[in-house]
C-alpha positions as CSV (number, residue, x, y, z in Angstrom):
1,M,87.8,7.8,35.1
2,D,87.4,8.7,31.5
3,Q,86.0,5.3,30.9
4,Q,83.5,5.8,33.7
5,R,82.6,9.2,32.4
6,G,82.0,7.7,28.9
7,V,79.8,5.0,30.4
8,D,77.9,7.6,32.3
9,I,77.4,9.7,29.2
10,V,76.3,6.7,27.3
11,S,73.9,5.7,30.1
12,D,72.5,9.2,30.3
13,T,72.1,9.3,26.5
14,A,70.5,5.9,26.5
15,A,68.1,7.0,29.3
16,K,67.3,10.2,27.4
17,V,66.7,8.2,24.1
18,G,64.6,5.7,26.1
19,S,62.7,8.5,27.7
20,T,62.2,10.2,24.3
21,V,61.2,6.9,22.7
22,T,58.7,6.3,25.6
23,G,57.4,9.8,25.2
24,L,57.1,9.3,21.4
25,G,55.3,6.0,22.0
26,T,52.9,7.6,24.4
27,T,52.3,10.4,21.9
28,I,51.8,8.0,19.1
29,G,49.5,5.9,21.2
30,K,47.6,9.0,22.2
31,L,47.4,10.2,18.5
32,A,46.2,6.7,17.5
33,Q,43.6,6.6,20.2
34,D,42.4,10.1,19.2
35,G,42.2,8.9,15.6
36,V,40.2,5.9,16.7
37,D,38.0,8.1,18.8
38,Q,37.4,10.5,15.9
39,R,36.6,7.6,13.6
40,K,34.2,6.2,16.1
41,S,32.5,9.5,16.4
42,V,32.3,9.8,12.6
43,L,31.0,6.2,12.4
44,R,28.3,7.0,15.0
45,D,27.3,10.1,13.1
46,L,27.0,8.1,9.9
47,Q,25.0,5.4,11.7
48,E,22.6,8.0,13.0
49,S,22.3,9.7,9.6
50,A,21.6,6.3,8.0
51,A,19.0,5.4,10.6
52,A,17.3,8.8,10.1
53,A,17.3,8.2,6.3
54,V,15.8,4.8,6.8
55,D,13.1,6.2,9.1
56,K,12.3,8.9,6.6
57,T,12.1,6.4,3.7
58,A,9.9,4.1,5.6
59,D,7.6,7.0,6.6
60,L,7.5,8.2,3.0
61,A,6.7,4.6,1.8
62,R,3.8,4.5,4.3
63,K,2.5,7.8,3.2
64,V,2.7,6.9,-0.5
65,S,1.2,3.4,-0.1
66,A,-1.9,4.5,1.8
67,P,-3.3,6.6,-1.2
68,A,-2.3,3.8,-3.6
69,V,-4.3,1.3,-1.5
70,Q,-7.3,3.7,-1.4
71,A,-7.0,4.2,-5.2
72,A,-6.9,0.4,-5.8
73,D,-10.0,-0.1,-3.6
74,A,-11.8,2.7,-5.4
75,V,-11.0,1.2,-8.8
76,Q,-12.1,-2.2,-7.7
77,G,-15.4,-0.7,-6.4
78,I,-16.0,1.1,-9.7
79,A,-15.2,-2.0,-11.7
80,R,-17.6,-4.0,-9.6
81,D,-20.4,-1.4,-10.1
82,V,-19.7,-1.2,-13.9
83,G,-19.8,-5.0,-14.1
84,N,-23.2,-5.1,-12.4
85,Q,-24.6,-2.3,-14.6
86,V,-23.3,-4.1,-17.8
87,G,-24.9,-7.3,-16.6
88,Q,-28.2,-5.6,-16.0
89,A,-28.0,-3.8,-19.4
90,A,-27.3,-7.1,-21.2
91,S,-30.2,-8.8,-19.5
92,T,-32.5,-5.9,-20.4
93,V,-31.4,-5.9,-24.1
94,Y,-31.8,-9.7,-24.3
95,Q,-35.3,-9.5,-22.9
96,Q,-36.2,-6.7,-25.3
97,G,-34.8,-8.7,-28.2
98,A,-36.8,-11.7,-27.2
99,R,-40.0,-9.6,-27.0
100,A,-39.2,-8.0,-30.4
101,G,-38.6,-11.5,-31.9
102,G,-41.9,-12.7,-30.5
103,S,-43.7,-9.6,-32.0
104,V,-42.1,-10.2,-35.4
105,S,-43.1,-13.8,-35.3
106,R,-46.7,-13.0,-34.4
107,Y,-46.9,-10.2,-37.1
108,T,-45.4,-12.5,-39.7
109,A,-47.9,-15.2,-38.8
110,E,-50.8,-12.7,-39.0
111,Q,-49.6,-10.8,-42.1
112,P,-47.4,-13.0,-44.2
113,L,-47.6,-11.0,-47.4
114,T,-46.8,-7.7,-45.7
115,A,-43.9,-9.2,-43.8
116,L,-42.6,-10.6,-47.1
117,L,-42.8,-7.2,-48.8
118,I,-41.1,-5.5,-45.8
119,A,-38.3,-8.1,-45.7
120,G,-37.8,-7.7,-49.5
121,A,-37.6,-3.9,-49.1
122,I,-35.0,-4.2,-46.3
123,G,-33.0,-6.7,-48.4
124,Y,-33.1,-4.4,-51.5
125,G,-32.0,-1.4,-49.3
126,L,-29.1,-3.3,-47.9
127,A,-28.0,-4.5,-51.3
128,Y,-28.2,-0.9,-52.7
129,L,-26.0,0.3,-49.8
130,I,-23.4,-2.4,-50.3
131,H,-23.1,-2.1,-54.1
132,R,-23.3,1.7,-54.2
133,P,-20.1,3.1,-55.8
């Protein structure tokens, strides 16, 4: 009977240990599942935060790029206008120079001695300015 009683005690102890181990396993499993759930929650929060940051960045980029495009268009328009004005001014100056050259040629043909004296005076004046200390 002592032997039977020893076997019963060992069986009861083994059952209690098994029950405890099963309970520990369940507890550990539940803790692990809770940890996974918490990490999933944190991961979802991080994904939402990242998506919000990406949306804000894209919005900001759109807001910044619109004025930049407008500024570039304005600069191109101004450059085009200035180019046209410079072309017109160059054409006008060329025409005036051609007219002045024609006038000088006619005056020289009509008054050669006076033209020679004027050219000499201009040459002397330039030489005086260049060699002046």
